[in-house]
N, C-alpha and C positions, 0 to 999 in steps of 0.2 A: 816322732816318725811313726806312721801307721804300720801295723803288722803286715798288711798287704804289700806295702812298699818294700818291707824287708824281704818278704818271700820273692818279690820280683827281682830284687837285687841278688838274692841267692841263686835264682834261675840264671841270671846273667853271669854270675860267677861260674856256674857249671858250664856255660857255653864258651867262656873265654879262658878257662883255667889253664889250657895248654899254652896260651899266648901271654900269660900273665907276666912272665919275666922277659919277653922279647920286644914289647912295644916301648920304644924310647919315650913316647909322649906320656906314658902312665907314670904318675908319681909313686914314690915308694909307699906312701900311705895307701894309695889305691891298690897296690899289689898286696899289702898286708891285709886290707879289708876283704879283698877277693878271696885270699887264702883262708881267712877266718870264717867267712860266710860259707865257703865250700866245706870246711871242717864241721861247722855247725849243721849244715844240711845233711852230711853223712851221719852225724850224731843223732839228728832227728829221725832218720830212717832206722837207726839202731834202736832208738827209743820206742818207735812203733812196733818193731819186732819184739822188744822186751815186754811191752804192754800185752801183746798177744800171748806171749809165753806165760805171763802172770795170770791172765784170764783163763788160759787152758789149765794151768796148775791149780788155780783156785777151784775151777769147775770139777776137776778130778778129786781134789781133797774134800770139798764140801759134799760132793755126791757120795763119796765113800763113807763120810761121817753120817750122812742121812740114811744110807743103807744099813750101817751098823746100828743106828738108833732104831730103825724100823724092825731089825732082827731081834733087838733086845726088848722091844715093847710089844704089846698087843692092843688091838683097838676093839672098842665096843660101840654099839649103836645106842646113843642116848637121846632122850626126848626132852624138849624144852617144856617145862611145866609151869613156870611162874617167873616173876621178877623178884629178886631177893629183897627182903624187907629193909636191909641196910645197904642198898646199892649206892655206890659212890659214883658210878658212871652210867650213862643212859643205855649202854649196850651190855650191861651185866644181866645174865639170865641164870635161872636155876635149872640144871640138867639132872636127869635121873636115868638110871639103868639098873639092870639086874646083874650082879657079879657072878663069878663061877660057883659060889656056894649057895646061890639062890637068894642072897640078901639084896634088898633094894638100897642103892647108893644114891646120894645127891651131891651136887657139886656146883658152886657158883663160878660161872665162867664168863669170859669176854667173848662175845659172839659177833658175827657179821651184822652190819647195821640193819639189814632187811629181815632178820630172823624174827619169827613170830611164835607165840605159844602153840605147841603141838608139832613144831618142826623137828626133824631128826638130824642130829649132828654126830660126827665121829669124835670119840674121846679116846686118847691114847693112854694106856695104863702101863706102869712099870711092873716088875716082878712081884711086888708086894700088893698090887692091885690099886695103888694110888695114882691119881692123874699125873701125867708127865707132860713135858713140853712137846708140842706137835713137831715131828721131824719135818724138815724142809722138803717141799715138793720139787720135782725136776725143774719146774718153771722158776721157783724161788731160787734154786741153785744157779740157774742160768743168769738170772737178773743180778744176783750178788757177784758172781764171777765177772760178768760184763762190767759192773760198776767198779770192781777192783782194777780191771784192765784200763778202763777209761780214766780212773784216778791217776794211775801211774803215767799214762800218756799225757794227761793234762799237766801234771807236775813237771815232767821232763821237758815237754815242748815249751811250757811257760818259762822255765829256766833258760832254755836255749834262746828264746825270743828276747828275754831280758839281757842275755849276754851279747846278742847281736846289736841291740840298741845301745848298750854301754860301749861296745867297741866303736860303733859309728860316732857316738858323741865324743869319745876320747880322741879319735882320729880327726874329727871335724875341728876340734879345738886346735889341734896341731896344724891343720891346713889353714885355719884362719890366722893363726900366729905367723905362719910362713907368708901368707898373702900380705899381712900388715907389714912384715919386714921388707917384702919386695916393694911395696908402695913407698915406704920410708927411704929405701935405697934409690928409688926412681926420683923422689923429690929432692934428694941431696945430689943427684947427678948434675954435672955441668950443663949449662943451658945449650951448649953446642951439640950435646948428645940427644937433646930432646927433639921430638918432631916439631916442625914449625907450626905456630898457631894460625888457624885460619880466621880471617876477618869476616 
């Protein structure tokens, strides 16, 4: 069964859930399925809210960590001067800058693909003056937090869709068995109870 069909059935369950137990033509399995789909729909809404909360929490925590890293580090303006002689990657470059003591420093770094000799790049240094990992920018933090929220939503909604499909298949097997039993009962009924055959 397709996911779109499951969502359509869930919307139908929302429209008729007040009448689930009142319609005498509805089978017990139909009532069970409608109740399960209604519950899964509610859980889906909860999952969306939870995913938003995870994204917001990740954004705050990652942003605070990035701010803390920027406060503990300092940055210098470095110049790309050459390709390293032992480069293992096409985007390795040699950067140079003057440290606080006036000494020239060099560093082999992984740089953006369009970087050329003579370009200026920012290098983040720790308290000892050694190169450190660049803190995440606000854009990087937003992307990471969004990915975390989407991951939670995808896992939760995927589990709910699987639960809906499993419920439908389980109840369908019961409905098919009941229909087969009805046909067997009809075939064993006396001929006087059967409708006359038309020539």
